[in-house]
N, C-alpha and C positions, 0 to 999 in steps of 0.2 A: 600314889598308893602302890605298894609292891604287888606283883602279879599274884592272883589268888590261886592256891593249889586246888585242883578240881577233885571232887569226890565221885565223878561219874566213871563207871566201868561198864563197857558194852557187854550185853549178854553174849553167850557163846554163839558164834556164827554171825555176829553183827558188828565185827570190828571194821569191816570195809565201809568206806564213806558212801559209796553208791548204794549199798544195801540199806544203810541207815537213812539215806535220803528217799529212796523209792518206797520202802516198806510203809512208813507212816502215810505217805500220799496215796498209795493204792490199796493198802490192806487194812490200816487202822480204822476202826469204827468207834465213834463216840456218840452216845445217845444225846441228841440235841437238847439243850436246855430250853425251857419255856422262855421266850423272849418277846418283848413288846417293841414293835417297830415305830420309830418316830422319824418323820422327815424334817430335816433342818434346812431352811432356806439360807443361801449364802449371799453376801452383799452384792455379788456380780450377777445375780439372777439365776444362778444354778442351785443345785441342791446336793446334799449327801443324806443317806439313810443310816440311822443309828439303830442298832438292835440292843436292847437293854435287858439285862438279867439281874434280878434282885435277890439278895441272899435271904435265907430264912432264919438267921440267927439273931438273937437279941443284942449281942455285943458287936455292933457294926464297926468295921475297920475303916471304911471310906469307900471311895469310888476309884476303880481302875479303868482306864481307857486303853483298849486294845487296837493296834494298827496292824493290818494284815500285810502280806507280801505282794509281789508283782502278780497281777492277774488273779489275786485271791479275793476272798470275801468273808463275811462274818460266819458262814456256816462251815468253813474249812475245819477239818479235824483238829489242827493245831490251835485254832482260835477257840473252838468249843471245848477242847481239853483244858486250855488255860482258864477259860471262863468257869468251867466246872470246879477246877482246883481252887479258884479264888472265892467263888460264892460259898463253897462248903466251909471256908475259913472266915466268912463274915464280910467279904467285900461285895459291893455292888459292881456290876460290870457294864461298861458301854463299849460294845464292839462296833466300830463305825466302818462303813463301806466307802472306799474312795469313789470319786466321781466315776460313774459308769460301771461300777462293780457290784451293784446291789440287785442286778437282774433287769434293770431298766436303763437305757441310754441316758446319759446326762444331756442337758439342754444345749450346751455350748460346744463349739469346736474344740476348745481346750479340754484337757482331761487332767489326770493326776500324773506325777512323775516323781523321781527319786529325791528331788529336793524341794518339793512343794510343801512348805510348812505352814502356809497361810490357812489351809483348810483344817489342819490339826489345831492351829491356834484358835480357829473359830469354834471347833468342837470343845476345846478346853474352856473357852469363855462361856459357852452355852452351859456346860456341866457345872461350872462354878456358880453361875447365876441360878440355874434351875434346881440344883441339888444342895448347894451350900455345904459341901463336904468339909469335915475337919482335915481329912487327908485325901489327896488326889495322887494317884500313881499312873505312870505311863508305861506301857509294855508294847514293844514293836518287834516285828519279825521280818528279817531280810530287808526288802525295800522299806517296809514300815519301820524297821529298826533304824535305818539310815535317816529317814524323815524325823524320827523321834530324837536321835542324837543331834542332828543339825538344829532342830527346833530348840533344844535345851541350850546348845551353844549360842544360838542367837539371843536367847533370853539373858544368859549370863547372870549377873546379880539382880536382874529385874524379875526373876521368877516369882510368881505370886506365892504368898506364904503357905497356902494349902498344898502346893506341889511338894510332895513328900519324897518320893523315890522313883527311879525308873529302871527298867530292864530292857535290854536290846539283845535279841537272839539271832545268831547267824547273819551278821551285818556285813554287807559289801561296802565298807566305809571308804574304800578307794575305788570309785566306780570304773575308772579307765582300766585298772589292772584286773578287776573282776570281769569286765566285758571281754578282755583279751583271754582270760582264763577260760571263760565259758565258750569261747570260739574254738577251743581245742577239739580235736576229733572225738575224744572220749566223752565229751559233753554234748554231742550232737543231739541226743535224745531230748535233753532238757531244752535246748534251743528250739527244736521243732515244736515242742508243746507250747512254749511261750509265744513264739512267732505266729503260730496258727490263730490264737485268739487275738493277739495284738493286731495282726493284719486284718482279721475279721472286723475288729472295731474301726480300724482306719477305713475299711471299705464302707461300713455303715455311715461314718461321718462324711465320706465323699459323696454319698447319695443325698445328704441333707444340706451340705455347705458348699457353695460354688467355689469358695476360696481354699478349700482343703487341698493338700498336696495330691498330685496325681498318683494313680495306682499302677502305672505301667511297670511291669517287672517285679511288683511287690511279692508275688508268690514265689519268686526265686531267691528271696532274701534268706540268708543263713546265719547272720550275726546281728548282735545289738548295734554294732557300728553302722551297719547299713540302715537298720530301722531308725535309729536315733538321728542319723544324719538326714534322712528323708522326711521323717514325721515328727519325732519328739522335739527336736531342736527348733525348727521353724515355727511350729505351732505355739511353742511356749516362749519364744523370744530369745533363743540362744543362737549364736553364730554358727554352730555346728555341733556334732556329737562331742568333740573334745572340749569345747567350751562348756557344754552342758555338764559333762562329767566333772570337769575341774571346779565349776562353781557350785555343784550340788553334792559333792562328796562330803560326808560328815567328818572325816578324819581331821581336817584343819580346824573344825569347830570344837573338838574335844577339850583343848586347853581352857575354853571359856565356861565349861559346864561347872555349876556350883552346887547342884543337889546330888546326893549319893546316887550313883548310876552304875549298874552292873552290865558289862558286855560279855556275852557267852558265845565264843566262836570256836568251833571244833577244828583241830589241826588237820583233820582229813576231810574237811568240807570241800566238795568238788566245785563249789561256786567261788571260793575265796583264794586269791593269790596271796603271796607273803605280805604284800603291802596292806592287806586287810586285817593285820594283827598289830594294833597300835600300842606296842610295848612301851616305847619311849613316852608317849602321851600319858599312858596310865601311870608310869613311874613318876612322872612329873606333876600329876594332878591328884591330890588326895581324895577328890570326889569320884574319880573314875576307877572302878574295880574291873580288871580284865581277867576272865577265867577262860582257859584254853584247854579243854579236855582233849586227850589224844584221839578220841573217837566221838562220833555224834552225827557226822554228815551235815546236811543242810536242813535245818529245822527238823532234826531227827531226835536223837537222844532217847532211843527206844528203851523202855523198861517194861518188864512183865511182872504181874502181881500189882500190889499197891493200889488195888481197886481201879486198875486201868490208867493210873496217873503216870505220866512220863517224868523222867528226872528233871527236865527243864522246867516243868510246871511246879514241881516240888521246890526246886531251887529258887525260882522266881518268888514264890509265896514266902519262903524263908527270908529272902532278901527284903521284901516289902515289910516284913515284921521286924526288921532290924538285925537279922542274923548275918 
């Protein structure tokens, strides 16, 4: 599919990628939707929590499953903003929290990671059985976008018929290059915020599981390479950080995607290296639509007016409707 020309234009003063990234995370306020929480038990004895918002329209469109980013959860403004945009258009929304992200530690030593598609598959199976939607859509942000794309590539031609369309926003589809990009000095603020909560969770796991990796020097970590080498890789069965990144990056899975899928990656996203813009894959696969706005930052795409709806939410809803 040829590259999709983007309609997004940053508001005055918001052309900078860091401004676009920080403003929604620290300043944006989205009135939370009424959501019903449901705990879903997983086959390995763990659980994930689903937060479900139902639309109030008679012309129901289907169900959309939202997957958040690294150290996110279902109450983040970008999840709530997308859920509000979709429910007002007739979609029911299932915003699921990855293991350990719903406010309660998960039961097992293992957690979530950038390539863990089994849990998303379990959520999809649950929604198909419980809701029997005519249309099922997947929307993922950042890490959740990588999981979504990898999952769709793994399914290939075996995707269940209700699986209608998918949208992935601000996706580090090449994990090694994204990790190196985030290790740059100008991105130190983001790394500190991520590592603070990630190391905190590792510390909590160490207190419950005698086989958990040791914590010596963990507070001195400054990069994903250090954290993934020490914690993510050994806990989840990878040989090391580079093995984890190689096996879990979604970019190699893009040629196998068979349902219409929109990837929206801003060119000024401070989290994304050039390798995270899969132009060749999009040009070769008619199912993959790649949109690369000049601005937007990471999970940003700030818009004023429009009843508080950001451009990425409007764009995702249009794509799910076939536009």
